[in-house]
VEXNU-754701 format. One line per 8 residues: for each residue y, x, z of C-alpha. Coordinates in steps of 0.001 Angstrom, whole numbers. Each point is the difference from the previous one (the first is absolute). Example, Ala and Ser with C-alpha at 12.3 -4.5 7.8 and 13.67 -1.06 7.14 Angstrom:
-4500:12300:7800 | 3440:1370:-660
This chain:
108949:112301:82407 | 933:-3569:-144 | 3840:-129:-450 | 830:-2764:2285 | 3018:1696:1417 | 2398:-379:2889 | 2850:2344:-580 | -1782:3355:-458
-3194:-1141:1374 | -3309:-151:-1891 | -2971:-2069:657 | -3150:2040:-104 | -2807:-1777:-2189 | -3287:-1113:989 | -1555:2943:-2187 | 1861:2662:2209
-1738:-1622:2932 | -3342:19:-1476 | 268:3656:-1176 | 917:1117:3501 | -2926:2229:1136 | -2692:-1863:2131 | 1607:-3452:-117 | -2370:-1575:-2667
-3100:1169:2155 | 1415:-1928:2823 | 1279:-2917:-2095 | -3687:-236:-1279 | -1369:7:3616 | 2377:-2543:1199 | -855:-2260:-2818 | -3790:514:871
596:-803:3496 | 1985:-3249:-622 | -2967:-1294:-2494 | -2665:976:2526 | 2050:-1925:2915 | 83:-3253:-2025 | -3394:141:-1740 | -1223:430:3825
1797:-3008:1009 | -961:-2296:-2561 | -3686:1394:325 | -140:-640:3607 | 1627:-3497:-211 | -2210:-891:-2689 | -3062:1080:2455 | 1179:-1952:3027
568:-3078:-2017 | -3686:466:-1619 | -1304:382:3823 | 2209:-2741:1493 | 1102:-2588:-2622 | 3119:138:2332 | 3519:269:-1369 | 1306:1049:3577
-2287:2867:171 | 865:926:-3389 | 3401:-165:899 | -606:2189:3072 | -1266:2731:-1774 | 3422:400:-1775 | 1828:-490:3355 | -2237:2863:1343
991:1911:-2748 | 3758:-237:965 | 245:352:3898 | -1792:3470:-218 | 2109:1160:-2356 | 3075:-685:2076 | -1787:1835:2850 | -1031:2813:-2011
3551:990:-1376 | 1722:-482:3285 | -2496:1894:2193 | -1554:2601:-2438 | 2868:839:-2062 | 1373:2601:2647 | -2929:2036:-1317 | 1899:442:-3269
2769:2306:2162 | -3062:1848:1255 | -2204:991:-2983 | 941:473:-3386 | 36:-3051:-2164 | -2770:887:-2147 | -2138:587:2804 | 555:-3447:1449
-463:-1670:-3546 | -3271:1879:-523 | -1250:-607:3332 | 827:-3607:94 | -1793:-631:-3594 | -3281:1716:1264 | -126:-2030:3096 | 794:-3139:-1860
-2971:871:-2674 | -2145:465:3127 | 841:-3490:1091 | -570:-1373:-3187 | -3369:1272:99 | -636:-1712:3158 | 1484:-3182:-1406 | -2746:372:-3133
-3022:279:2437 | 1280:-2962:2024 | 631:-2092:-3253 | -3443:1209:-1040 | -1833:-525:3139 | 1446:-2477:2330 | 2128:-3070:-172 | 1908:921:3274
3544:-1236:-447 | 1605:1845:3242 | -1593:3083:-1389 | 1716:-545:-3001 | 3335:-930:1052 | -174:2947:2442 | -588:2470:-2916 | 2809:-1441:-1981
2290:407:3038 | -786:3661:455 | 239:432:-3682 | 3643:-1350:-398 | 1205:1707:3514 | -1014:3391:-1343 | 1677:-672:-3113 | 3305:-442:1559
844:3656:433 | -782:676:-3614 | 2926:-2200:-1389 | 2528:1860:2606 | -1547:3484:-1137 | 337:-1037:-3655 | 3772:-615:375 | 483:3306:2051
-1875:2041:-2633 | 2252:-1560:-2772 | 3150:1372:1863 | -1554:3178:-199 | -888:28:-3659 | 3901:-965:-1073 | 2497:2152:1964 | 2506:-1492:-2636
1261:-3319:1529 | 763:-1548:-3446 | -3344:904:-1246 | -1642:-1267:3122 | 1917:-3371:-94 | -1575:-341:-3638 | -3385:1000:949 | 242:-2620:3181
786:-2602:-2575 | -2844:939:-2182 | -2468:-411:3001 | 1618:-3308:857 | -528:-1279:-3573 | -3502:1416:-113 | -695:-1550:3471 | 731:-3283:-1134
-1757:255:-3320 | -3268:1629:1933 | -126:-2830:2606 | -294:-2591:-3025 | -2452:2197:-1808 | -1747:513:3213 | -360:-3701:693 | -1135:-752:-3685
-2545:2688:-33 | -1420:-856:3360 | -580:-3892:-1025 | -1417:1027:-3262 | -2180:2881:1133 | -1543:-2002:2791 | -682:-2866:-2601 | -1626:2664:-2326
-2120:2447:2165 | -192:-1606:3328 | 1371:1054:3357 | -2300:2615:983 | 858:2035:-3534 | 3437:-907:409 | 260:1737:3595 | -1615:2870:-1845
2761:191:-2354 | 2158:-296:2882 | -1539:3093:1507 | 435:1955:-3200 | 3711:-623:61 | 427:1376:3421 | -1952:3234:-587 | 1688:224:-3410
3112:-15:1757 | -955:2561:2740 | -1236:2124:-2655 | 3408:-59:-2112 | 2020:723:3302 | -2142:2734:997 | 359:1620:-3424 | 3600:399:-244
2227:2333:2020 | 3226:-1795:1214 | 3208:2094:883 | 398:784:3590 | 1233:-2448:2226 | 3432:-196:1289 | -1423:-334:3572 | -2290:1972:1765
-3149:-1570:1414 | 591:-659:3874 | -2639:1263:2643 | 875:-2690:2310 | -3038:-1690:1336 | -984:-3476:-1359 | 44:-1788:2937 | 3723:108:-582
89:-2184:-2784 | 1677:-2810:2153 | 2761:2305:653 | 256:756:-3963 | 363:-3775:-446 | 2793:-282:2502 | 1777:2990:-1556 | -327:-1697:-3380
1463:-3071:1352 | 2904:1910:1609 | 622:1995:-3001 | 770:-3310:-1960 | 1970:-1759:2923 | 2143:3317:293 | 1227:-433:-3740 | 1913:-3056:-974
-511:626:-3402 | -3561:-111:215 | -62:-2907:2415 | 1957:-1950:-2528 | -2355:837:-2743 | -3029:-1098:1708 | 1609:-3095:1352 | 1043:-1101:-3723
-3515:594:-1201 | -1659:-2030:2839 | 2854:-2654:-566 | -1093:-973:-3429 | -3522:-235:579 | -10:-3782:590 | 1416:-982:-3276 | -2335:2834:-1810
-3015:-1573:1558 | 740:-3566:-142 | -954:-530:-4016 | -3350:1881:119 | -811:-1721:3261 | 246:-3690:-1515 | -811:767:-3685 | -3551:-1491:126
1022:-3219:1645 | 3098:-313:-1909 | -1514:466:-3188 | -3094:-2255:883 | 2506:-2856:1221 | 1909:162:-3163 | -2732:477:-2760 | -3089:-929:1427
-1375:3385:-956 | -593:3365:1759 | 1262:2134:-3241 | 3677:-909:771 | -492:1344:3503 | -1064:3384:-1074 | 2793:270:-2474 | 2549:-882:2273
-1574:2469:2413 | 330:2626:-2680 | 3670:-994:-798 | 1843:2147:2723 | -2017:2713:-821 | 540:431:-3457 | 3598:-588:786 | -322:2854:2427
-1296:2377:-2899 | 2811:-859:-2365 | 2537:569:2783 | -1264:3354:996 | -36:1079:-3637 | 3567:-1285:-287 | 1544:1437:2838 | -1701:3364:-363
1933:563:-2939 | 3066:496:2075 | 881:3086:2000 | -1422:51:3736 | 3730:-294:1648 | 1012:-3102:-2488 | -3490:-1333:898 | 860:-274:3736
3560:-1387:-401 | -1869:-3111:-1748 | -2217:-510:3047 | 1853:-2520:2109 | 1067:-1737:-3016 | -3292:-795:-1394 | -1188:-549:3417 | 2491:-3105:263
-1022:-1114:-3365 | -3837:86:641 | -814:-3044:1715 | 2412:-2380:-2184 | -2033:-492:-2988 | -2883:-1257:2598 | 2293:-2815:776 | -765:-1639:-3288
-3376:-734:1559 | 1228:-2783:2294 | 748:-2216:-3265 | -3772:328:-1037 | 1165:435:-3606 | -2856:586:-2923 | -2239:2788:1090 | 1283:2566:-2690
3371:-358:1352 | -1252:633:3555 | -1836:3239:-1523 | 2994:1237:-1621 | 1899:-303:3428 | -2490:1464:1990 | -186:3065:-2793 | 3560:255:206
-42:324:3801 | -2811:2415:-240 | 2299:2219:-2442 | 2581:26:2535 | -2138:1595:2643 | 78:3073:-1693 | 2640:1051:2506 | -2796:1164:2361
-370:2794:-2354 | 2999:1870:941 | 1:-1346:3365 | -3355:1507:844 | 726:3233:-1934 | 3215:429:1852 | -1727:-865:3501 | -2377:2647:-936
2143:2573:-801 | 2408:-488:2983 | -2931:593:2753 | -398:3521:993 | -3012:1959:-1312 | -1577:495:3261 | 205:-3585:695 | -1396:-1591:-3243
-3464:-486:977 | 1014:-2343:3136 | 3097:-1487:-1375 | -1999:-1220:-3359 | -2921:-1121:2193 | 2005:-2065:2136 | 2204:-1462:-2771 | -3046:-723:-2046
-1667:-1845:2975 | 3294:-1820:525 | 191:-1308:-3688 | -3598:-1231:-2 | 90:-1699:3109 | 3096:-1762:-782 | -1053:-667:-3414 | -3303:-1748:1364
1998:-1914:2626 | 2130:-1458:-2947 | -3008:-921:-2081 | -1204:-2158:3069 | 3455:-1612:688 | 305:-823:-3894 | -3556:-1294:316 | 822:-2088:3126
3312:-1276:-1482 | -2179:-1137:-3029 | -2154:-2274:2234 | 2655:-1361:1908 | 2146:-964:-3027 | -1153:983:-3356 | -618:3416:-2355 | 3882:-612:-1707
1543:-740:3276 | -1412:3099:1742 | 1041:2183:-2948 | 3568:-1447:172 | 133:255:4144 | -1195:3658:-297 | 2659:831:-2502 | 2868:-1615:1756
-1161:1947:3326 | -170:3200:-1705 | 3230:-495:-1691 | 1549:-972:3392 | -1505:3351:1511 | 1117:2270:-2914 | 3683:-1589:-39 | 467:946:3781
-1730:3342:-835 | 2505:815:-2612 | 3053:-765:2330 | -1222:2602:2315 | -1089:2580:-2943 | 1281:3313:590 | 922:596:-3565 | 1991:3065:392
-2521:1394:2534 | -3129:-735:-2414 | 1714:1228:-3139 | 1126:3336:1265 | -3478:754:1451 | -1453:-755:-3485 | 2341:1942:-1824 | -217:2952:2377
-3756:-133:-729 | 252:445:-3876 | 3260:2475:300 | -2676:2754:1655 | -1805:-180:-3378 | 3492:454:-2287 | 922:2819:2537 | -3305:1730:-256
227:-213:-3963 | 3491:1304:-226 | -866:2706:2275 | -3338:848:-1998 | 1995:-15:-3353 | 2710:2151:1459 | -2517:2663:1248 | -1569:87:-3281
3208:794:-1601 | 825:2814:2717 | -3295:1626:355 | -2752:1788:-2112 | -2866:-1562:1884 | 902:1745:3121 | 2449:-2335:1653 | -231:-1531:3514
2128:-3140:-527 | -546:-2324:2864 | -208:-3601:-466 | 2789:-2200:501 | -544:-3577:1695 | 2310:-2694:549 | 384:-597:3620 | -1268:-3167:1564
1431:-2413:2236 | -652:951:3728 | -2170:-2875:811 | -2603:1276:-2924 | 67:3682:945 | -3493:1114:443 | -1244:-324:3515 | -1496:2895:1884
-3259:-471:-1586 | 1145:251:-3308 | -375:3117:-1986 | 1935:-1020:-3071 | 2869:-2216:-728 | -1291:-3728:223 | 211:-594:-3850 | -1744:3182:-980
-3445:220:-1851 | -2429:-2627:1661 | -3052:-1383:18 | -1865:-4402:-2361 | -1481:-9859:-2519 | -4008:-1064:-236 | 1336:-2200:1379
């Protein structure tokens, strides 16, 4: 155990997470899928550029990989509430493997840009529900909420690292073995991921598969949105996440032009782009050492601090100073870890697929829009001014949000989440002391505020075992 303590609360270690049954194979499958995604994106971008010589067409391949991911998560994630998460993940891996086969045939036999972009669209669209299913599976693997919070932190950390590895591997692999063989390697990652997931036996999901016909998916989405709207805590957590997006996106959006403008070289652009990502890794490592309740008490403070280092950019200091400022801002973004973890745990189990999909789609969509806004501001002013404007706007929005933040309501909801585990542990210990293996002690759970009690669709408390980056 890592003995970072808050009162009598101990923080679980990463070793405990990795020793949990089934988690390691799921972790490996997720890593393979992330690498496959990035290898595919870079490979197809390289193919399109070799065909057209057009930077716009090459950029379009990345855009085509973003939009369908939003649609896939929003429209197909309700499937995660109907079928076991492993079924969804294996199915999407196999379907994506078939699409990669089609891409290999297309790249080898034609130069049809429309066909390639269509296949990439489908590849990313089908991958949307796999992300949500992975989130849902993680909740099933870790009934203990503190252990879940630690596992979520490990996955968040690994997701950032895997994105960097995937980007690096993609470029190296395409350069070494060519696009066709790179796509074959991408195919292998999806097949291996499907095989690993098919091999495991995950715990029974906390929600039963629904027999509702698939043509009611639109109704599912409406119910998911209604579930968020009827909970003030969930609404505020989601708003805080979205309100932070502009300052988070701005440095990466203008890193390349800023680096080129101040150094005449593209190398600094890449270093600047990596600064907030590396800062985020360090921030996650640090905050993950704290008990989950204490992590969440830091959320609003860190959110308000996050845009401040970016203001240094306005003065256009030496590039190493800018790099450090962006790194520190990235480290402050670690509040997204407890924010997302709390949001997940507070969603009723029967609604998780729908709500995760909607929230993920909103996050991706808003982040994409913020990239465009930062780029537009950079063209109208300068890269430095763009970062400064985005930081000031984000800070203003966060200050207004902090003034309306339902601190007591949010805190009591989060604490009730972890009190359930404490009550269960105490009850289990008492039962073992009183009985010789034949006791039937009942689990003690903390009560939840009324607005977070499970709805009629829930089969367990909203913070119970659940079902869970690259990107």
